[in-house]
C-alpha angles and dihedrals in degrees: 000000000000089000091056093051090048092054093048092053091051093053092048093050091047092051090051093049091047096050091049090058096047120111129209098252093193097051103099134132119261120235103235090215089067099044105115146137122259110259124241114286093216131036121163144136112258099183131009121200134176095265103010143043133203115217124196119203140161126240122280101221113238093010114129094181135038123206121203121191126191129199132172096232134081106277093306100107094202093147120026109213099179138018125191126184121198126190113229094225091059092060124098115206115247089198115015119207137182087230107076095212092056098052104121130213136185126205130185118215116196136187098060126145119256122243090015137129120241137182120197131186132184138197133181122230133199098210093195097058098023092233117147135192123233118265124270112200143180141178126229138166120225118233123251110282119225107205094165111101100182145341135218108216124207138164096266105009145050124208111203123201131195134156112298120254097018118149102263131140110179147009126220123204121191130184100223094206096049131082090215117112116257123262116249116205122195111225117232127216086257092056091048095049094044094042092224147089132185112219109202134183097057129143122253122252090013128137112230132185111220120189132177123209143192097212101304097342114101111226101175142003136187137175107220132178117209115232122259128038128310107255090003125150111251116222115185110213125207125195108278097022120141100243100187089050093051090049091047089056092051092047092050087055088056098262115143104165108067129193115195106199120199126193119242119247092026128114118221121195098205104158110186116355119203116182119217121244116273099055113119101177132013136191122194102196139168133219114216116235123227090279094053092253119150124218116266115224115197101205142161103192143347116217131188124226101217131048090229114056140164124212128349112194130181111187135171093356135117109229110201119181119235112233110280094022111146109185127357091215127022120181108181106135114120114253092010115144132197124180096212149338112212132185114190124179092342136142112222116190143174108359108159099220104012147290108266122022121182117185146159117014093338126137128213126174101200141002112190137177112186127170091354141143112222114186134177100347120166135265102267090076130264082264118033122183112181140180124035102264102058118109125213123169101199141354121196141179111186136168090356141134118223123187136185098355119178122232100333146349092239140000110204121178099176136066100269114195096230137356123194129191103171137156093357128145113217120192118176113177107136099030133052126229119196093200137350095226127031117190137169105246089214090058107031118170115266093234136016126194114184105160137146098011132143119218113189145154134069093278084228089291094302126126116249135212129195094222137014094241141043094274095190089070093062137070095238108100110231115194134157093189111165091023128115137205134194123241097238100088129054130232109238093216132355094227088065097037135119101280116215094003120142120235116228107211097228146051131272088265090056092047105042132047095238113340095175089059091046096255107136101170110131116259113241122252098016095119096240109170098204097060108145095005110055127063134014106341091219087077095055118113 
């Protein structure tokens, strides 16, 4: 017993002595040069635009200020071009967290140059203690900026538009088919304040690259083709001129590619136009006046002089049918051939039966409507291809607005290679279509694209089908994916309806700003899901 007590006393005394000798191993002085905050755990770009970037980052614990520094090199930061300080108490968490180091923020930085390299670094600062975190850094490349908002296209000039008072210094214009160096134009204060410049002395029918710069930084670029025909003979036309006689004179001089140039703001009573033999390609083109008005051509028909023809182009003109006009163009001679019929930035109005008719054993490469307004054209279809022996490679309606069509958009009785109806706005209020597309089921097109359209209006109270047949019974896929229709007209039968279309729960008046006045911009706040993707892009905002 005494031995046990003795051992316990020895253990207690030893423990006291040991604890008296023990040091606090974590109690050392801190080198002030190493006192810092922990840096952000995450630092990344979440969206890169042309002139802005969104950066996501996590909280630097104890920092009450964040400093961002930008340079235009690759993570070298030799020259800081921009510094931004953000107070922590002004930030709203993008992703809150109970763990302070995982609280996430996102900040947008604007005013960057497009198509440019940037490095950015960030540190957190505790302004009370002066402690800072180490930098986190990243590199990114801004997207190409598109400063150009629109362009007026003419035979020998281009007028470029961009937002007024932007930082720009010069314009570069390059003929893409020429080996000659591009033309650099210094922008004046007037150009900058107006946000526009007219570039003259260009060649017709030629593809140009036009770019706008702030010093060496590109801020916009477009590829644009001047109107008319490359190498074509330009014939200015005045009201009352004898057009066949003017063309005959040019043909006699060996000119086969003809550009008929009409002055903007003028009305021309043309009646029926018949071109003389010897013309290979023709362009009927308009020059805009100072108010941006196109010429109006009152016309009943346009006929070619030879059975074999190249391109027929109507561009920047308003084609208004004379009373009693049936089709603008009729190609029905056996063994006749035409490379293409193109309508570009035209208004086409009032033809009793339709605009283009191809019939019998006739061949056409392409029929194309692009950036057009088509209004009140007759019940045979804007395009009508009849018989069983005609050959047409493609028919397309793109980026166009079509109003008050009768019966159908097209009536096609042959197996066309490809038909496109894309990004068009249809508004039928005072006329009734039976179907949008009428096809012969024995000769269906080989391919149909019908995406991103808007179909609206009451259709004058009549029911409307997409096709003239039960398209589910045939191999040709019919889909209106990405398209929308209003709820004010009925589908005559589901088997002929607009497959994959989205119903907008409202009328045309709910959807558009003022459809009866021809304003098809989308009303704000109406919940339309196709904003910026469906319909004629000229109405996008």
